[in-house]
N, C-alpha and C positions, 0 to 999 in steps of 0.2 A: 377237164374244168376250172380245176385252179387257175391258169393262163390266160382264162376269160376276164379273169380278173385285174390284172398287171396291169399297171399304169392307168387303173381308174378306182374315184373315193368311192366308199360304199356308206351306206346307210344299217343299222338295228333293222332288222325287218318286222314293220309295225303291223300289217297288215298282211291276214293271209291269201293267197292265191290259191294255195288246195282245199279250202275249206269249200263243204258245196254250199253253206249259208253266210261264203264274207265276212268271216270276224276276226277280230284283231287277233294277234296272236297267242293261238293256243298249246297247247300239251305238246303239239305235235312239230308245232313252226318256232317256238321259241326258239330263241338263242342260232340265229339262221343271220347270217349277212347279205345283202340284198345291190345289184343294181342296175344297171339299163336302162330297160320297161319297168320293169318291175318296182324301181328307185324312184322313174315317176313318175308313177302311176300312184307309189306312196305316200308321193308329196303333193300329187293333186286329192287325192283325197283326206289328207287330214286337212290342209285347206279347206275346203267345197268341205266337210262336217264340222268345221268350229265357227263359232259367231265373230264378225270382227270381236276385239279385246273379252274373247273367252281366255285366253292362251295368257295365262299368267306372267311366264318370262317370256324373256329370247332370246329362245335356243337360238333362233339361225342368222342371229343380229340387224332384223332385218327390221324391228318393233313387233311391238304386242298387237298393233292390230290387224293384223292378218288374219284371215279368214275369210267367210262369203255370208248372206245375205238367207240361202238355200233354210240353214236349219229355223231361221227364226220364223219364216215366213209361215215352216210346218209346223213350230212349237204355240204358232202363235194364230193358229187355225186359219191362213190368210188358204190354202187350196183345196177347193170343194173341186174342182174337175182336172183331167189330166190337159188344159191348155191351163188352166194355171199354172201347171205343175214345168207344164215344158216352155211358157213364159215367164216360173222364175230362175228353171234350170239358168236358163238364156241369162236372164238376166246376170245369174252367182257365176255361172262360167267366165263370163267377158270379166266379171274382179276376180276368179283365182289364176286368171290365164295374166291377167297385171300385175299382179303380185309374183307370178313365180318366173314373168319373163324379165321382171327387174330383180331378183334374186340370182339372174344369170348372169342378164347384163351387171350386173356388176360382182359379180364371184371373180375371188385373183385365180382360180387354176382355169386350166381350159375342157368343159363341161365338152362330155361328148354328143353328137348331135343323136340319141338316139333315150339321152337324158332332157334335150333340151324340152319343153313344151312348145307345140304347136296350136291344138286345138283336143275340147271335145262334144261330141255330137250326145243326145239323149236321143236311143232309134226307139226305147219302149218302154209304158210307162203302162202301169197295172195298181189302181185305184179302187180296190172292194172289203171289207169289211172292217174298217177303219186299218187296214194295210197300206204300205206306199212302197213296190216295187221301181225300181230301176235300171232300167238297162241302157248302159252307154258305151261310146269308144272315146278308146283316150290316143291323142296320136300326137307321135313325138315332130321333130324337126328331121329327121331321120329319115330317108328312102325307103328303105329295107332296113327291117328290124330284128335280130334272135334278140330272143328269149335266152338269155342269163341267170339260170338256177340259179337258185339264193342256198350257198350251202353253210355248213353246220359251223358252227365256233366253241370250240371247246377252251375254256379258260381255265389256267388251272388252281388252284384251291389255296 
């Protein structure tokens, strides 16, 4: 499995793929690094769930206006029906796509195809009892994606 990481850049995993409720890292996933489609999914989620100008530090060097309007629309009560959610997702996905693809184009590193963003498609929306559940797919530029599992990292004390 470590050989799958050879020649790739890695991120610290911030989004748990092993969790049943898709939470940020928890005790079982803390301290892992990720690459490949998992890294791409994490980049998408972090950008999608942040409102523009909500990130105070320029972590990636691409400006602090990174983010989408989805959470703002949700927070301000603009999403009343499933149709509203599908429409806002479409708008937000275009915002995220533009940012991720610009980041990839400006990168000095050669980014593997399974880490390059193609699109996301919202496949299901459940809006009930003041709760919103989204199911969507994230596609990379790769025709064939192999999941490279996150691996634990030991940091010496």
